[in-house]
KOLKOL-281034 format. One record per residue: residue number from 1; residue in three letters; x, y, z of N, C-alpha, C, O in turn. Coordinates in nm, 4 decimals, always signed. Layout:
BEGIN
  seq  type    n.east   n.north      n.up   ca.east  ca.north     ca.up    c.east   c.north      c.up    o.east   o.north      o.up
  NUM   ala         X         Y         Z         X         Y         Z         X         Y         Z         X         Y         Z
...
//
This chain:
BEGIN
  seq  type    n.east   n.north      n.up   ca.east  ca.north     ca.up    c.east   c.north      c.up    o.east   o.north      o.up
    1   met   -0.5145   +1.7108   -0.9680   -0.4860   +1.5898   -0.8938   -0.4451   +1.6259   -0.7516   -0.3809   +1.7282   -0.7277
    2   asn   -0.4832   +1.5405   -0.6586   -0.4495   +1.5582   -0.5186   -0.3309   +1.4701   -0.4822   -0.3021   +1.3717   -0.5503
    3   lys   -0.2631   +1.5062   -0.3751   -0.1495   +1.4276   -0.3274   -0.1957   +1.3416   -0.2098   -0.2669   +1.3881   -0.1208
    4   tyr   -0.1538   +1.2160   -0.2117   -0.1903   +1.1208   -0.1081   -0.0666   +1.0453   -0.0618   +0.0297   +1.0284   -0.1366
    5   glu   -0.0713   +1.0006   +0.0628   +0.0300   +0.9086   +0.1130   -0.0420   +0.7793   +0.1488   -0.1411   +0.7802   +0.2217
    6   ile   +0.0084   +0.6694   +0.0974   -0.0527   +0.5383   +0.1193   +0.0495   +0.4486   +0.1888   +0.1612   +0.4313   +0.1400
    7   met   +0.0110   +0.3924   +0.3017   +0.0953   +0.2987   +0.3743   +0.0184   +0.1676   +0.3822   -0.1003   +0.1666   +0.4145
    8   phe   +0.0855   +0.0580   +0.3530   +0.0195   -0.0709   +0.3683   +0.1170   -0.1751   +0.4206   +0.2379   -0.1667   +0.3987
    9   ile   +0.0616   -0.2733   +0.4900   +0.1397   -0.3801   +0.5524   +0.0980   -0.5120   +0.4879   -0.0200   -0.5468   +0.4847
   10   val   +0.1970   -0.5841   +0.4369   +0.1741   -0.7129   +0.3711   +0.2229   -0.8232   +0.4652   +0.3166   -0.8020   +0.5423
   11   lys   +0.1607   -0.9392   +0.4592   +0.2018   -1.0529   +0.5420   +0.3496   -1.0838   +0.5189   +0.3933   -1.0981   +0.4047
   12   ala   +0.4254   -1.0939   +0.6259   +0.5681   -1.1241   +0.6145   +0.5931   -1.2742   +0.6018   +0.7051   -1.3155   +0.5717
   13   thr   +0.4914   -1.3555   +0.6240   +0.5078   -1.5010   +0.6144   +0.5063   -1.5505   +0.4699   +0.5312   -1.6683   +0.4445
   14   met   +0.4776   -1.4620   +0.3759   +0.4797   -1.4997   +0.2344   +0.6248   -1.5047   +0.1861   +0.7145   -1.4518   +0.2517
   15   glu   +0.6470   -1.5681   +0.0721   +0.7794   -1.5665   +0.0098   +0.8153   -1.4228   -0.0236   +0.7269   -1.3432   -0.0556
   16   ser   +0.9445   -1.3875   -0.0168   +0.9847   -1.2483   -0.0393   +0.9501   -1.2023   -0.1823   +0.9180   -1.0854   -0.2037
   17   ala   +0.9566   -1.2932   -0.2784   +0.9202   -1.2571   -0.4160   +0.7711   -1.2229   -0.4242   +0.7324   -1.1314   -0.4968
   18   asp   +0.6880   -1.2958   -0.3504   +0.5446   -1.2695   -0.3502   +0.5109   -1.1381   -0.2806   +0.4184   -1.0677   -0.3210
   19   val   +0.5865   -1.1056   -0.1758   +0.5666   -0.9782   -0.1051   +0.5944   -0.8628   -0.2006   +0.5154   -0.7688   -0.2096
   20   lys   +0.7063   -0.8699   -0.2716   +0.7426   -0.7637   -0.3662   +0.6430   -0.7563   -0.4812   +0.6088   -0.6475   -0.5276
   21   lys   +0.5965   -0.8727   -0.5271   +0.4988   -0.8771   -0.6363   +0.3677   -0.8109   -0.5934   +0.3058   -0.7383   -0.6713
   22   cys   +0.3263   -0.8362   -0.4705   +0.2038   -0.7763   -0.4165   +0.2161   -0.6235   -0.4146   +0.1243   -0.5532   -0.4567
   23   ala   +0.3286   -0.5728   -0.3661   +0.3505   -0.4281   -0.3598   +0.3578   -0.3674   -0.4992   +0.3031   -0.2596   -0.5226
   24   glu   +0.4239   -0.4343   -0.5906   +0.4352   -0.3842   -0.7280   +0.2987   -0.3794   -0.7962   +0.2736   -0.2924   -0.8796
   25   thr   +0.2110   -0.4727   -0.7608   +0.0759   -0.4740   -0.8159   +0.0042   -0.3435   -0.7850   -0.0623   -0.2868   -0.8717
   26   tyr   +0.0174   -0.2956   -0.6611   -0.0517   -0.1725   -0.6214   +0.0164   -0.0485   -0.6778   -0.0491   +0.0515   -0.7072
   27   lys   +0.1473   -0.0560   -0.6924   +0.2201   +0.0550   -0.7561   +0.1773   +0.0662   -0.9029   +0.1548   +0.1760   -0.9538
   28   lys   +0.1666   -0.0479   -0.9694   +0.1254   -0.0515   -1.1099   -0.0208   -0.0094   -1.1254   -0.0563   +0.0538   -1.2249
   29   leu   -0.1056   -0.0435   -1.0286   -0.2470   -0.0071   -1.0333   -0.2640   +0.1451   -1.0402   -0.3444   +0.1956   -1.1185
   30   ile   -0.1886   +0.2165   -0.9587   -0.1954   +0.3635   -0.9607   -0.1552   +0.4154   -1.0985   -0.2225   +0.5022   -1.1541
   31   ser   -0.0462   +0.3631   -1.1536   +0.0010   +0.4073   -1.2854   -0.0993   +0.3741   -1.3957   -0.1242   +0.4558   -1.4843
   32   asp   -0.1565   +0.2538   -1.3899   -0.2526   +0.2114   -1.4922   -0.3787   +0.2972   -1.4923   -0.4420   +0.3155   -1.5963
   33   leu   -0.4150   +0.3497   -1.3747   -0.5348   +0.4328   -1.3642   -0.5048   +0.5809   -1.3900   -0.5868   +0.6676   -1.3597
   34   lys   -0.3885   +0.6088   -1.4453   -0.3456   +0.7446   -1.4832   -0.3064   +0.8315   -1.3628   -0.3121   +0.9543   -1.3698
   35   gly   -0.2668   +0.7667   -1.2527   -0.2116   +0.8391   -1.1385   -0.0602   +0.8398   -1.1506   -0.0042   +0.7804   -1.2427
   36   lys   +0.0061   +0.9074   -1.0570   +0.1518   +0.9171   -1.0623   +0.2085   +0.8808   -0.9256   +0.1706   +0.9395   -0.8243
   37   val   +0.2998   +0.7833   -0.9235   +0.3690   +0.7462   -0.8001   +0.4910   +0.8368   -0.7887   +0.5858   +0.8246   -0.8663
   38   val   +0.4881   +0.9280   -0.6914   +0.5954   +1.0253   -0.6740   +0.7116   +0.9637   -0.5971   +0.8279   +0.9830   -0.6326
   39   glu   +0.6794   +0.8898   -0.4921   +0.7824   +0.8288   -0.4088   +0.7329   +0.6920   -0.3633   +0.6147   +0.6736   -0.3343
   40   tyr   +0.8254   +0.5964   -0.3575   +0.7920   +0.4593   -0.3191   +0.9019   +0.4080   -0.2272   +1.0194   +0.4102   -0.2639
   41   lys   +0.8651   +0.3620   -0.1086   +0.9652   +0.3129   -0.0130   +0.9237   +0.1769   +0.0414   +0.8073   +0.1539   +0.0743
   42   glu   +1.0216   +0.0876   +0.0502   +1.0048   -0.0383   +0.1216   +1.0671   -0.0180   +0.2578   +1.1875   +0.0061   +0.2676
   43   leu   +0.9884   -0.0272   +0.3624   +1.0412   -0.0078   +0.4967   +1.0858   -0.1387   +0.5608   +1.1457   -0.1384   +0.6683
   44   gly   +1.0568   -0.2491   +0.4955   +1.1039   -0.3780   +0.5421   +1.0106   -0.4447   +0.6417   +0.9005   -0.3970   +0.6690
   45   ser   +1.0577   -0.5557   +0.6947   +0.9786   -0.6353   +0.7873   +0.9945   -0.5805   +0.9291   +1.1053   -0.5512   +0.9740
   46   lys   +0.8826   -0.5675   +0.9977   +0.8834   -0.5175   +1.1351   +0.7853   -0.5994   +1.2186   +0.6884   -0.6555   +1.1676
   47   lys   +0.8137   -0.6042   +1.3480   +0.7232   -0.6717   +1.4408   +0.6018   -0.5821   +1.4623   +0.6161   -0.4620   +1.4852
   48   leu   +0.4837   -0.6398   +1.4549   +0.3607   -0.5650   +1.4761   +0.3386   -0.5412   +1.6260   +0.3821   -0.6219   +1.7081
   49   ala   +0.2729   -0.4336   +1.6613   +0.2452   -0.4019   +1.8012   +0.1508   -0.5043   +1.8625   +0.1573   -0.5316   +1.9823
   50   tyr   +0.0639   -0.5605   +1.7809   -0.0301   -0.6625   +1.8257   -0.0604   -0.7520   +1.7057   -0.0481   -0.7079   +1.5914
   51   pro   -0.0998   -0.8768   +1.7303   -0.1279   -0.9675   +1.6179   -0.2448   -0.9173   +1.5320   -0.3476   -0.8734   +1.5837
   52   ile   -0.2266   -0.9248   +1.4021   -0.3319   -0.8921   +1.3066   -0.3520   -1.0160   +1.2199   -0.2590   -1.0619   +1.1535
   53   lys   -0.4726   -1.0691   +1.2209   -0.5041   -1.1915   +1.1459   -0.4035   -1.3023   +1.1764   -0.3600   -1.3744   +1.0867
   54   lys   -0.3671   -1.3148   +1.3048   -0.2735   -1.4149   +1.3557   -0.1308   -1.3964   +1.3041   -0.0490   -1.4876   +1.3167
   55   glu   -0.0997   -1.2818   +1.2473   +0.0357   -1.2510   +1.2004   +0.1067   -1.1663   +1.3057   +0.0464   -1.0760   +1.3637
   56   leu   +0.2342   -1.1948   +1.3306   +0.3117   -1.1201   +1.4289   +0.4061   -1.0190   +1.3643   +0.4487   -0.9231   +1.4287
   57   asn   +0.4389   -1.0410   +1.2360   +0.5277   -0.9516   +1.1621   +0.4592   -0.9078   +1.0337   +0.3709   -0.9760   +0.9817
   58   gly   +0.5017   -0.7930   +0.9840   +0.4483   -0.7432   +0.8582   +0.5552   -0.6723   +0.7784   +0.6533   -0.6234   +0.8344
   59   tyr   +0.5369   -0.6667   +0.6493   +0.6304   -0.5994   +0.5593   +0.5663   -0.4673   +0.5180   +0.4593   -0.4662   +0.4571
   60   tyr   +0.6313   -0.3564   +0.5508   +0.5743   -0.2230   +0.5352   +0.6164   -0.1579   +0.4033   +0.7306   -0.1709   +0.3594
   61   phe   +0.5212   -0.0877   +0.3415   +0.5455   -0.0098   +0.2203   +0.4782   +0.1261   +0.2349   +0.3708   +0.1371   +0.2939
   62   val   +0.5423   +0.2295   +0.1805   +0.4849   +0.3647   +0.1809   +0.4989   +0.4214   +0.0404   +0.6047   +0.4113   -0.0218
   63   met   +0.3898   +0.4817   -0.0092   +0.3913   +0.5464   -0.1404   +0.3332   +0.6860   -0.1283   +0.2358   +0.7072   -0.0560
   64   gln   +0.3923   +0.7810   -0.1986   +0.3295   +0.9110   -0.2153   +0.2848   +0.9171   -0.3602   +0.3634   +0.8931   -0.4518
   65   val   +0.1578   +0.9494   -0.3801   +0.1015   +0.9479   -0.5141   +0.0260   +1.0776   -0.5428   -0.0187   +1.1475   -0.4519
   66   glu   +0.0135   +1.1066   -0.6698   -0.0738   +1.2140   -0.7164   -0.1834   +1.1453   -0.7973   -0.1570   +1.0778   -0.8968
   67   ala   -0.3064   +1.1643   -0.7522   -0.4172   +1.0933   -0.8165   -0.5486   +1.1659   -0.7908   -0.5607   +1.2458   -0.6979
   68   asp   -0.6471   +1.1358   -0.8757   -0.7828   +1.1854   -0.8544   -0.8518   +1.0964   -0.7515   -0.8055   +0.9864   -0.7216
   69   lys   -0.9624   +1.1453   -0.6984   -1.0324   +1.0676   -0.5957   -1.0881   +0.9367   -0.6504   -1.0988   +0.8391   -0.5762
   70   asp   -1.1237   +0.9325   -0.7783   -1.1742   +0.8085   -0.8382   -1.0665   +0.6998   -0.8383   -1.0958   +0.5824   -0.8155
   71   ile   -0.9434   +0.7395   -0.8639   -0.8312   +0.6443   -0.8629   -0.8118   +0.5909   -0.7216   -0.7903   +0.4712   -0.7025
   72   ile   -0.8193   +0.6784   -0.6238   -0.8015   +0.6374   -0.4841   -0.9148   +0.5452   -0.4394   -0.8917   +0.4497   -0.3652
   73   his   -1.0372   +0.5735   -0.4844   -1.1506   +0.4849   -0.4505   -1.1301   +0.3455   -0.5080   -1.1579   +0.2460   -0.4410
   74   glu   -1.0822   +0.3376   -0.6309   -1.0573   +0.2076   -0.6938   -0.9427   +0.1353   -0.6225   -0.9502   +0.0148   -0.5985
   75   phe   -0.8368   +0.2093   -0.5890   -0.7241   +0.1521   -0.5140   -0.7743   +0.0969   -0.3804   -0.7394   -0.0147   -0.3419
   76   asp   -0.8554   +0.1747   -0.3108   -0.9115   +0.1349   -0.1807   -0.9946   +0.0076   -0.1944   -0.9851   -0.0825   -0.1111
   77   arg   -1.0746   +0.0005   -0.2979   -1.1596   -0.1172   -0.3209   -1.0750   -0.2423   -0.3438   -1.1029   -0.3481   -0.2874
   78   lys   -0.9717   -0.2296   -0.4269   -0.8893   -0.3465   -0.4598   -0.8042   -0.3931   -0.3422   -0.7935   -0.5131   -0.3167
   79   ile   -0.7436   -0.2983   -0.2703   -0.6551   -0.3372   -0.1599   -0.7361   -0.3948   -0.0441   -0.6867   -0.4795   +0.0304
   80   his   -0.8592   -0.3496   -0.0290   -0.9467   -0.4004   +0.0770   -0.9806   -0.5482   +0.0561   -1.0013   -0.6212   +0.1530
   81   leu   -0.9863   -0.5921   -0.0684   -1.0209   -0.7308   -0.1003   -0.9030   -0.8268   -0.0919   -0.9227   -0.9483   -0.0898
   82   asp   -0.7802   -0.7742   -0.0870   -0.6601   -0.8581   -0.0872   -0.6352   -0.9154   +0.0521   -0.6167   -0.8398   +0.1475
   83   glu   -0.6347   -1.0484   +0.0647   -0.6135   -1.1108   +0.1954   -0.4689   -1.1039   +0.2404   -0.4412   -1.1240   +0.3587
   84   asn   -0.3760   -1.0761   +0.1503   -0.2348   -1.0667   +0.1880   -0.1993   -0.9322   +0.2511   -0.0923   -0.9183   +0.3103
   85   val   -0.2871   -0.8341   +0.2391   -0.2640   -0.7028   +0.2998   -0.3301   -0.7027   +0.4379   -0.4512   -0.7209   +0.4511
   86   leu   -0.2469   -0.6817   +0.5399   -0.2976   -0.6839   +0.6777   -0.3690   -0.5542   +0.7129   -0.4793   -0.5567   +0.7675
   87   arg   -0.3068   -0.4409   +0.6818   -0.3644   -0.3087   +0.7099   -0.3175   -0.2113   +0.6025   -0.2136   -0.2313   +0.5396
   88   tyr   -0.3958   -0.1059   +0.5830   -0.3540   +0.0008   +0.4925   -0.4140   +0.1317   +0.5415   -0.5140   +0.1331   +0.6134
   89   leu   -0.3518   +0.2403   +0.5017   -0.3979   +0.3728   +0.5407   -0.3717   +0.4672   +0.4251   -0.2614   +0.4714   +0.3708
   90   ile   -0.4748   +0.5438   +0.3874   -0.4631   +0.6420   +0.2805   -0.4886   +0.7785   +0.3421   -0.5937   +0.8023   +0.4017
   91   ile   -0.3914   +0.8684   +0.3271   -0.4026   +1.0023   +0.3833   -0.3871   +1.1033   +0.2709   -0.2943   +1.0954   +0.1904
   92   arg   -0.4801   +1.1989   +0.2670   -0.4676   +1.3077   +0.1694   -0.3773   +1.4135   +0.2308   -0.4033   +1.4625   +0.3407
   93   leu   -0.2707   +1.4484   +0.1588   -0.1760   +1.5482   +0.2081   -0.2293   +1.6879   +0.1800   -0.2920   +1.7117   +0.0767
   94   asp   -0.2040   +1.7795   +0.2719   -0.2486   +1.9185   +0.2538   -0.1703   +1.9856   +0.1416   -0.0540   +1.9541   +0.1164
   95   glu   -0.2366   +2.0774   +0.0763   -0.1699   +2.1569   -0.0260   -0.0774   +2.2574   +0.0435   -0.1130   +2.3179   +0.1447
   96   glu   +0.0393   +2.2729   -0.0126   +0.1343   +2.3663   +0.0472   +0.1270   +2.5022   -0.0169   +0.2006   +2.5929   +0.0218
//
């Protein structure tokens, strides 16, 4: 399994329970696909540098995961279709 860092921004205009539910959905997706969430952080609501989809603020989340590339492809496919996610970034971490 490879190590990845995933950062995603969820619309801050949603109810706070819905924001957390959205993030938990993606955390659970990794686990359900036999990946491992090593670290999970909520960075909170922050002002965006520029408007994205007419949103001025976003709620940031960062996860470090251990997963195969197939799991990451499925995660990428699902998060790309979610309209509540403004932006996301998946980075493969170097082996130490």
